[in-house]
Legacy VTK file of the C-alpha trace (Angstrom):
# vtk DataFile Version 3.0
C-alpha trace
ASCII
DATASET POLYDATA
POINTS 593 float
-8.071 12.374 -2.003
-8.105 16.094 -2.600
-9.150 18.340 -5.459
-6.145 20.117 -6.933
-6.358 23.311 -8.938
-6.581 22.837 -12.707
-4.772 26.107 -13.457
-2.359 24.232 -15.735
-5.241 22.799 -17.732
-7.284 24.179 -20.586
-10.386 22.367 -19.380
-12.657 20.939 -22.065
-14.737 17.766 -22.535
-11.941 16.427 -24.779
-9.478 16.035 -21.888
-11.890 14.804 -19.222
-10.272 11.346 -19.371
-6.782 12.780 -18.859
-7.936 14.871 -15.878
-9.434 11.727 -14.350
-6.179 9.831 -14.920
-4.134 12.626 -13.307
-6.407 12.656 -10.236
-6.364 8.863 -9.939
-2.578 8.677 -10.442
-2.026 11.149 -7.603
-4.249 9.078 -5.313
-2.528 5.817 -6.272
0.895 7.261 -5.451
-0.007 9.139 -2.244
1.572 7.513 0.822
-1.559 7.644 2.998
-4.157 6.409 0.517
-6.258 3.584 1.999
-5.054 0.178 0.790
-8.177 -0.482 -1.336
-7.129 2.354 -3.651
-3.337 1.845 -3.698
-1.365 -0.093 -6.319
-1.509 -3.848 -5.745
1.466 -5.647 -4.274
1.720 -7.775 -7.427
0.055 -7.913 -10.832
-0.053 -10.876 -13.239
3.592 -10.681 -14.486
4.995 -10.516 -10.965
2.551 -13.101 -9.584
3.915 -15.390 -12.279
7.445 -14.547 -11.141
6.459 -15.201 -7.521
5.017 -18.596 -8.474
8.245 -19.551 -10.270
10.269 -18.404 -7.260
8.117 -20.483 -4.895
8.535 -23.513 -7.179
12.302 -23.020 -6.897
12.027 -22.906 -3.094
9.825 -26.022 -3.083
12.510 -27.855 -5.065
15.112 -26.726 -2.518
12.758 -27.888 0.283
12.585 -24.375 1.737
8.791 -24.307 1.279
6.044 -26.909 1.238
4.177 -27.559 -2.023
0.961 -26.309 -0.362
2.362 -22.762 -0.638
1.878 -22.868 -4.408
-1.910 -23.277 -4.426
-2.930 -19.770 -3.228
-0.469 -18.147 -5.656
-1.909 -20.068 -8.613
-5.431 -19.158 -7.466
-4.489 -15.486 -7.264
-2.662 -15.597 -10.599
-5.710 -17.137 -12.264
-7.967 -14.465 -10.726
-5.536 -11.714 -11.732
-5.317 -12.875 -15.361
-9.097 -13.120 -15.559
-9.446 -9.446 -14.553
-6.337 -8.056 -16.296
-7.232 -6.592 -19.701
-3.568 -5.780 -20.382
-2.358 -9.345 -19.809
-5.233 -10.825 -21.820
-4.375 -8.603 -24.786
-0.799 -9.984 -24.742
-1.614 -13.684 -24.363
-1.636 -15.951 -27.413
-4.146 -18.340 -25.812
-6.922 -18.120 -23.190
-5.332 -17.518 -19.774
-6.507 -20.932 -18.483
-4.066 -22.587 -20.904
-1.075 -21.332 -18.894
-2.064 -22.461 -15.388
-2.142 -26.072 -14.233
-3.546 -27.435 -10.983
-0.855 -28.348 -8.476
-2.949 -31.393 -7.501
-3.076 -32.955 -10.975
0.271 -31.828 -12.415
3.912 -32.216 -11.538
5.965 -29.261 -10.367
7.986 -29.476 -13.595
4.842 -29.259 -15.768
3.566 -26.237 -13.846
6.981 -24.593 -13.999
7.407 -24.833 -17.778
3.911 -23.419 -18.423
4.556 -20.518 -16.041
7.954 -19.809 -17.583
6.271 -19.407 -20.992
3.653 -17.145 -19.404
6.381 -15.012 -17.788
8.145 -14.526 -21.118
4.819 -13.596 -22.717
4.235 -11.011 -19.978
7.747 -9.540 -20.077
7.823 -6.401 -17.901
8.640 -3.895 -20.648
6.239 -5.567 -23.085
3.548 -5.340 -20.401
4.301 -1.672 -19.657
4.161 -0.737 -23.343
0.784 -2.460 -23.718
-0.432 -0.733 -20.530
0.492 2.654 -21.948
-1.119 1.963 -25.333
-4.391 0.773 -23.796
-4.346 3.574 -21.241
-4.026 6.228 -23.943
-6.996 4.733 -25.824
-9.067 4.665 -22.616
-8.129 8.292 -21.850
-9.123 9.435 -25.332
-12.440 7.567 -25.072
-13.031 8.728 -21.458
-13.593 5.160 -20.236
-13.065 5.760 -16.541
-13.313 2.146 -15.366
-10.645 1.130 -17.865
-8.460 4.107 -16.874
-8.811 3.179 -13.202
-7.959 -0.480 -13.797
-5.039 0.059 -16.199
-3.502 2.882 -14.138
-3.423 0.589 -11.109
-1.794 -2.172 -13.158
0.733 0.266 -14.641
1.971 1.666 -11.326
2.019 -1.802 -9.751
4.309 -2.923 -12.569
6.583 0.138 -12.407
7.042 -0.170 -8.637
7.800 -3.902 -8.837
10.259 -3.229 -11.632
12.269 -1.083 -9.218
10.900 2.454 -9.518
10.264 4.405 -6.340
6.662 5.346 -5.594
7.967 8.668 -4.236
9.662 9.407 -7.565
6.529 8.539 -9.548
4.453 10.703 -7.203
6.766 13.696 -7.609
6.839 13.374 -11.405
3.038 13.055 -11.516
2.394 16.096 -9.313
4.968 18.193 -11.165
3.631 17.312 -14.602
-0.096 17.641 -14.002
-0.485 20.119 -11.154
2.433 22.092 -9.684
5.489 22.062 -11.977
6.518 24.584 -14.599
6.480 22.121 -17.500
4.250 21.778 -19.331
2.921 25.292 -18.911
-0.519 24.324 -20.262
-2.214 20.968 -20.834
-4.587 21.373 -23.759
-5.207 17.875 -25.134
-4.647 14.169 -24.525
-1.336 14.256 -26.419
0.177 15.575 -23.165
-0.092 12.016 -21.832
2.743 10.997 -24.177
5.029 13.635 -22.628
4.092 12.328 -19.170
5.049 8.814 -20.284
8.499 10.096 -21.292
8.914 11.486 -17.764
8.090 8.218 -15.958
9.208 5.495 -18.377
11.743 3.238 -16.599
15.318 3.860 -17.743
18.457 2.602 -16.017
21.015 5.217 -14.863
24.402 5.237 -13.144
24.432 7.061 -9.815
26.887 8.491 -7.322
25.496 9.182 -3.837
27.229 11.339 -1.216
26.234 10.855 2.444
27.439 12.828 5.479
28.587 10.097 7.902
30.023 9.889 11.395
33.801 9.913 11.777
33.654 6.310 12.991
33.620 5.215 9.346
37.370 5.959 9.249
37.892 2.865 11.395
36.604 0.646 8.566
37.896 2.715 5.640
40.042 -0.196 4.423
36.928 -2.394 4.125
34.568 0.022 2.390
35.731 -0.717 -1.156
33.994 -4.114 -1.065
30.666 -2.269 -0.678
31.307 0.276 -3.423
31.901 2.960 -0.763
34.708 5.521 -0.704
35.412 7.689 2.358
36.118 11.382 1.641
36.882 14.386 3.804
34.509 16.658 1.875
32.324 16.804 -1.209
34.329 16.797 -4.468
34.679 20.310 -5.895
32.955 19.349 -9.156
29.876 18.386 -7.100
29.970 21.052 -4.371
30.539 23.825 -6.928
27.181 23.112 -8.557
25.183 23.241 -5.317
24.088 26.241 -3.200
26.352 26.615 -0.160
23.433 25.928 2.204
23.204 22.416 0.723
26.897 21.602 1.075
27.317 22.590 4.740
27.951 19.792 7.231
24.496 19.094 8.775
25.922 18.356 12.237
29.272 18.038 13.979
28.409 14.330 14.317
28.863 13.864 10.578
32.475 14.722 9.801
33.057 12.552 6.743
31.551 11.956 3.311
30.705 8.445 2.102
30.591 8.215 -1.679
28.514 5.231 -2.817
28.848 4.416 -6.517
29.214 1.618 -9.042
25.533 0.711 -9.290
22.520 1.451 -11.479
18.951 2.387 -10.569
15.776 3.647 -12.243
15.440 6.917 -10.309
16.963 9.073 -7.541
14.876 7.659 -4.697
15.431 4.002 -5.553
19.143 4.863 -5.922
19.119 6.281 -2.399
17.531 3.080 -1.072
20.182 0.931 -2.789
23.018 3.121 -1.477
21.631 3.130 2.071
21.430 -0.666 2.031
25.153 -0.762 1.237
25.878 1.551 4.173
23.574 -0.503 6.400
25.424 -3.718 5.557
28.747 -2.075 6.394
27.330 -0.721 9.680
25.799 -4.057 10.693
28.944 -6.051 9.938
30.994 -3.594 12.000
28.501 -4.060 14.866
29.307 -7.768 14.886
32.693 -6.839 16.330
31.882 -3.589 18.136
28.549 -3.150 19.937
28.868 0.133 21.836
28.785 2.577 18.925
27.711 2.397 15.312
28.298 4.174 12.029
25.565 6.758 11.424
24.659 9.058 8.550
22.441 12.042 7.927
19.133 11.706 6.070
20.272 14.304 3.537
22.105 12.941 0.497
23.610 14.498 -2.637
22.714 12.628 -5.836
24.665 12.703 -9.092
22.894 11.045 -12.031
24.824 10.113 -15.177
22.634 12.030 -17.649
21.916 15.150 -15.535
24.180 18.200 -15.508
23.319 19.294 -11.969
23.469 17.259 -8.744
20.451 17.342 -6.438
19.824 16.808 -2.735
17.227 14.470 -1.266
15.875 14.381 2.268
14.302 11.633 4.346
11.642 9.405 2.784
8.670 7.962 4.630
9.374 4.429 5.783
6.692 1.842 4.830
5.744 1.534 8.515
4.873 5.254 8.542
2.518 5.116 5.547
-0.631 4.862 7.611
-2.906 7.597 8.873
-2.129 8.539 12.484
-4.383 9.867 15.210
-3.834 13.489 16.147
-1.734 13.779 19.333
-4.653 14.993 21.474
-6.916 12.189 20.207
-4.183 9.613 20.800
-3.737 10.924 24.344
-7.468 10.692 25.131
-7.701 7.151 23.770
-4.622 6.051 25.705
-6.072 7.440 28.947
-9.381 5.654 28.309
-7.522 2.404 27.631
-5.455 2.609 30.818
-8.511 3.405 32.959
-10.825 0.723 31.599
-8.840 -2.287 30.406
-9.271 -5.300 32.678
-7.783 -8.284 30.901
-6.770 -11.534 32.537
-3.094 -11.677 33.413
-2.136 -14.030 30.570
-4.025 -12.023 27.947
-2.640 -8.735 29.242
0.915 -10.077 28.930
0.278 -11.235 25.349
-1.314 -7.885 24.498
1.713 -6.042 25.912
4.091 -8.287 24.009
2.239 -7.697 20.715
2.386 -3.940 21.333
6.130 -4.264 22.017
6.688 -5.914 18.632
4.659 -3.165 16.952
6.884 -0.605 18.661
10.057 -2.405 17.537
8.743 -2.316 13.986
7.880 1.386 14.198
11.313 2.286 15.576
13.458 0.767 12.840
13.899 1.895 9.250
14.953 -1.581 8.156
12.050 -2.915 6.067
12.902 -6.567 6.718
12.825 -6.061 10.495
9.591 -4.095 10.202
7.916 -7.064 8.513
9.341 -9.644 10.916
8.223 -7.737 14.011
4.752 -6.979 12.643
4.245 -10.637 11.808
5.396 -11.719 15.274
2.962 -9.166 16.716
0.071 -10.669 14.723
1.143 -14.182 15.693
1.356 -13.191 19.367
-2.118 -11.665 19.553
-3.836 -14.518 17.644
-4.935 -17.601 19.625
-3.518 -20.811 18.108
-3.806 -24.486 19.053
-1.904 -27.631 18.175
-3.288 -29.880 15.465
-3.810 -27.227 12.782
-1.403 -25.274 10.572
-0.473 -22.030 12.313
-0.927 -19.898 9.182
-4.465 -21.270 8.712
-5.334 -20.438 12.321
-3.925 -16.920 11.987
-5.840 -16.300 8.749
-9.085 -17.613 10.233
-8.513 -15.713 13.465
-7.833 -12.216 12.162
-10.084 -12.298 9.076
-13.297 -11.347 10.948
-11.534 -8.271 12.382
-10.577 -7.197 8.854
-14.120 -7.714 7.516
-16.621 -6.436 10.045
-15.535 -2.790 9.689
-14.663 -2.885 5.973
-17.757 -1.125 4.625
-17.570 1.498 7.368
-13.959 2.093 6.430
-14.767 2.618 2.737
-17.708 4.898 3.486
-15.710 6.752 6.153
-12.892 7.529 3.712
-15.440 8.675 1.118
-17.161 10.891 3.709
-13.856 12.583 4.588
-13.127 13.114 0.891
-16.538 14.716 0.372
-16.148 17.097 3.313
-12.592 17.976 2.312
-13.882 18.882 -1.159
-16.810 21.165 -0.211
-18.417 20.856 3.228
-21.186 23.373 2.489
-22.360 21.680 -0.711
-22.226 18.240 0.890
-24.217 19.339 3.945
-26.850 20.896 1.664
-27.378 17.536 -0.020
-27.173 15.467 3.173
-29.875 17.585 4.858
-32.360 16.214 2.319
-31.723 12.583 3.293
-34.384 10.998 5.542
-32.478 9.439 8.444
-33.306 8.703 12.090
-32.831 11.562 14.545
-29.262 11.909 15.794
-27.747 10.330 12.689
-24.108 11.201 12.041
-22.666 12.469 8.771
-21.321 9.024 7.888
-24.816 7.562 8.432
-26.287 10.007 5.933
-23.567 9.243 3.397
-24.261 5.519 3.785
-27.945 6.078 2.991
-27.010 8.350 0.075
-24.839 5.608 -1.439
-27.116 2.622 -0.796
-30.744 3.688 -0.834
-32.657 3.491 -4.173
-34.774 6.471 -3.074
-31.651 8.691 -3.145
-31.144 8.449 -6.929
-31.997 12.129 -7.432
-29.685 13.256 -4.615
-26.815 11.220 -6.053
-27.451 12.812 -9.443
-27.327 16.223 -7.746
-23.981 15.325 -6.153
-22.580 14.086 -9.482
-23.525 17.392 -11.093
-22.044 19.511 -8.291
-18.692 17.670 -8.471
-17.996 19.219 -11.912
-14.277 18.697 -12.698
-13.620 16.456 -9.692
-13.972 13.372 -11.865
-12.262 11.026 -9.407
-14.633 11.768 -6.517
-17.641 11.406 -8.839
-16.251 8.075 -10.034
-15.734 6.947 -6.419
-19.326 7.871 -5.528
-20.606 5.992 -8.571
-18.531 2.836 -7.983
-19.316 2.734 -4.252
-23.018 2.978 -5.103
-22.583 0.058 -7.516
-20.868 -2.071 -4.859
-23.196 -1.159 -1.968
-26.563 -0.764 -3.704
-27.985 -4.082 -2.480
-27.354 -6.470 0.429
-26.362 -9.193 -2.067
-23.662 -6.956 -3.532
-22.321 -6.137 -0.063
-22.086 -9.861 0.774
-20.167 -10.394 -2.484
-17.927 -7.380 -1.763
-16.995 -8.746 1.674
-16.266 -12.199 0.236
-14.019 -10.688 -2.455
-12.232 -8.548 0.137
-11.591 -11.568 2.356
-10.233 -13.584 -0.559
-7.713 -10.865 -1.458
-6.689 -10.310 2.171
-6.191 -14.056 2.638
-3.804 -14.148 -0.328
-1.904 -11.181 1.093
-1.614 -12.614 4.609
-0.212 -15.828 3.171
2.231 -13.787 1.068
3.386 -11.927 4.197
3.899 -15.277 5.934
5.872 -16.722 2.998
8.030 -13.597 2.859
8.671 -13.840 6.584
9.780 -17.471 6.143
12.075 -16.601 3.241
13.707 -13.825 5.263
14.307 -16.174 8.180
15.302 -19.338 6.318
17.047 -18.085 3.175
17.863 -14.436 3.952
16.281 -13.422 0.639
14.483 -10.097 0.414
11.819 -9.099 -2.120
11.113 -6.021 -4.239
7.519 -5.773 -2.991
8.447 -6.000 0.709
7.505 -2.336 1.431
3.910 -2.907 0.302
3.731 -6.020 2.501
4.885 -3.930 5.471
2.153 -1.360 4.757
-0.478 -4.106 4.641
0.841 -5.991 7.675
0.857 -2.766 9.694
-2.685 -1.976 8.601
-3.902 -5.478 9.511
-2.197 -5.346 12.914
-3.709 -1.955 13.720
-7.216 -3.024 12.705
-7.046 -6.144 14.886
-5.530 -4.402 17.897
-7.861 -1.375 17.870
-11.031 -3.469 17.561
-9.670 -5.729 20.317
-9.136 -2.670 22.542
-12.721 -1.493 21.917
-13.962 -4.940 22.952
-11.938 -4.717 26.167
-12.932 -1.204 27.250
-16.470 -1.189 25.814
-19.684 -2.402 27.400
-18.740 -6.085 26.997
-15.483 -5.701 28.988
-13.888 -8.701 27.280
-11.436 -10.419 29.634
-9.360 -12.631 27.356
-7.913 -12.589 23.856
-9.754 -15.839 23.115
-13.092 -14.188 23.955
-12.369 -11.262 21.645
-11.512 -13.488 18.672
-14.629 -15.594 19.209
-16.722 -12.420 19.459
-15.284 -11.137 16.179
-16.057 -14.482 14.514
-19.670 -14.448 15.758
-20.061 -10.819 14.690
-18.880 -11.632 11.158
-21.349 -14.529 10.919
-24.129 -12.299 12.259
-23.343 -9.558 9.731
-23.843 -11.931 6.804
-27.108 -13.207 8.304
-28.451 -9.674 8.813
-27.519 -8.682 5.260
-29.301 -11.736 3.846
-32.431 -10.812 5.822
-32.585 -7.347 4.179
-34.392 -7.212 0.830
-33.693 -3.568 -0.114
-31.664 -0.923 1.706
-33.648 1.942 3.213
-32.785 4.831 5.535
-32.675 2.445 8.509
-31.200 -0.772 7.136
-28.408 1.050 5.248
-26.934 2.029 8.613
-25.786 -1.572 9.137
-22.823 -0.706 6.897
-21.490 2.005 9.227
-22.882 1.311 12.691
-20.570 0.449 15.545
-21.365 -2.951 17.018
-22.754 -3.172 20.540
-19.455 -4.486 21.916
-17.758 -1.275 20.702
-20.031 1.072 22.637
-18.119 2.903 25.381
LINES 1 594
593 0 1 2 3 4 5 6 7 8 9 10 11 12 13 14 15 16 17 18 19 20 21 22 23 24 25 26 27 28 29 30 31 32 33 34 35 36 37 38 39 40 41 42 43 44 45 46 47 48 49 50 51 52 53 54 55 56 57 58 59 60 61 62 63 64 65 66 67 68 69 70 71 72 73 74 75 76 77 78 79 80 81 82 83 84 85 86 87 88 89 90 91 92 93 94 95 96 97 98 99 100 101 102 103 104 105 106 107 108 109 110 111 112 113 114 115 116 117 118 119 120 121 122 123 124 125 126 127 128 129 130 131 132 133 134 135 136 137 138 139 140 141 142 143 144 145 146 147 148 149 150 151 152 153 154 155 156 157 158 159 160 161 162 163 164 165 166 167 168 169 170 171 172 173 174 175 176 177 178 179 180 181 182 183 184 185 186 187 188 189 190 191 192 193 194 195 196 197 198 199 200 201 202 203 204 205 206 207 208 209 210 211 212 213 214 215 216 217 218 219 220 221 222 223 224 225 226 227 228 229 230 231 232 233 234 235 236 237 238 239 240 241 242 243 244 245 246 247 248 249 250 251 252 253 254 255 256 257 258 259 260 261 262 263 264 265 266 267 268 269 270 271 272 273 274 275 276 277 278 279 280 281 282 283 284 285 286 287 288 289 290 291 292 293 294 295 296 297 298 299 300 301 302 303 304 305 306 307 308 309 310 311 312 313 314 315 316 317 318 319 320 321 322 323 324 325 326 327 328 329 330 331 332 333 334 335 336 337 338 339 340 341 342 343 344 345 346 347 348 349 350 351 352 353 354 355 356 357 358 359 360 361 362 363 364 365 366 367 368 369 370 371 372 373 374 375 376 377 378 379 380 381 382 383 384 385 386 387 388 389 390 391 392 393 394 395 396 397 398 399 400 401 402 403 404 405 406 407 408 409 410 411 412 413 414 415 416 417 418 419 420 421 422 423 424 425 426 427 428 429 430 431 432 433 434 435 436 437 438 439 440 441 442 443 444 445 446 447 448 449 450 451 452 453 454 455 456 457 458 459 460 461 462 463 464 465 466 467 468 469 470 471 472 473 474 475 476 477 478 479 480 481 482 483 484 485 486 487 488 489 490 491 492 493 494 495 496 497 498 499 500 501 502 503 504 505 506 507 508 509 510 511 512 513 514 515 516 517 518 519 520 521 522 523 524 525 526 527 528 529 530 531 532 533 534 535 536 537 538 539 540 541 542 543 544 545 546 547 548 549 550 551 552 553 554 555 556 557 558 559 560 561 562 563 564 565 566 567 568 569 570 571 572 573 574 575 576 577 578 579 580 581 582 583 584 585 586 587 588 589 590 591 592
């Protein structure tokens, strides 16, 4: 999260809600936003669609009926908290969902099919936009936050690229030439026109290696035409620097056409999949060389006069914050000097790291997910007699919980310092904390301690037009203001993560057993990568820290005991003070180096 200049805005109390929406929309669509603040993988309409799809797979005996229960649980939870869906339903949401234990698959299916028609994607989007405009006018920030997340979740699942939505949002509200000035909430309607999903015909021109000539007779089946150069009617409308051959490797042009998409970036993804299929089929017969293409592509859209060029997009596996090279080097050296695992555990650790590397080194989203899942499965101890997915969920969940509050407070601390380090330090100096306390410790006390009410009010005032950061401070205080609320927050987090892990597992099975891919696969890759990294980095700290854990089994048992101990400690605290609030950000003893 960063504060962007409001030069394009005529700032007044009237448009406070729209400023907040613009700031929240940018955060939602930023590639490196922490997962708690990103769009969801699925909202109610697409959870309903997922449930119907799983029912179809159960009927085909591709999946067991037990796979339906967590989806129905999540759908019920989603409908309960979705003000947009509830405003569209004709009956209370409970009327649409039947228990899989007491109802036949056919009964569940017909109810869900009615629910899906009721929550038609475009009907849902239109209701989102209507309710969002009302919330913006009334400056109801919690409603804006909730509906904006639902809106972008729906748009992305409908086929729009998050990169496209991000570019349109930044251009409209912060950096583009139009509109020149945002003076009132009516500007939101112009923004809606810019992002509303509309289907377009596209032609995509890729620079490809000359090897494509070998398969030129087969390209028509993929909607691909091989050319020697860009057509004059396209090249003539581009600057010469954008029509030059990027490398002597790429001697030909592949024109991909005959398809529709909602935006340039999703069109590029569709076109690249066609090229990838052609390349992979050719590799069935010839293994030594493969058809390659440059990242740069020329895009022609049916309703635009001018073509445009697009560069490389971040792959889902890359949408996670990296260590700086020097920090990564220091941590690697420390790992190599201090790790002392048993032979069997060291081999499993190495194998899990190998699968992570395979995932990081491919741009194929399906292979990214498969390798990340295998990595998680490799590092997690499992035993016969219990379902593997249950053991994996139970095994990795403590790793994803014990550092959750520190993660939230750490992100908030970085956002504060990025905004105004001097102002933040002035406030933090007034917080009574033990000697040697770090900045994150002080922020934890600021958020949790009842005695810091005045300092929080001072921070809220100093944040002025940074409405999103003020809202984040306020909502974090609400969630962390008592030990009971923290216990509830962790339980809610674990419930959502459990649903997502099971979704990743189902998607992995569908890829393997039916070859079917899913629209929301990129978000699953982002989550799977995040889960893998959290598990592996905490495991490493256990190995090289003061406990010098010797086996993977020991580390998973230690994480489980730590999670149980955290709940017990929280229940023993009556009210957070400057000492007890540090439990939310302290490293555990096994992590001390």
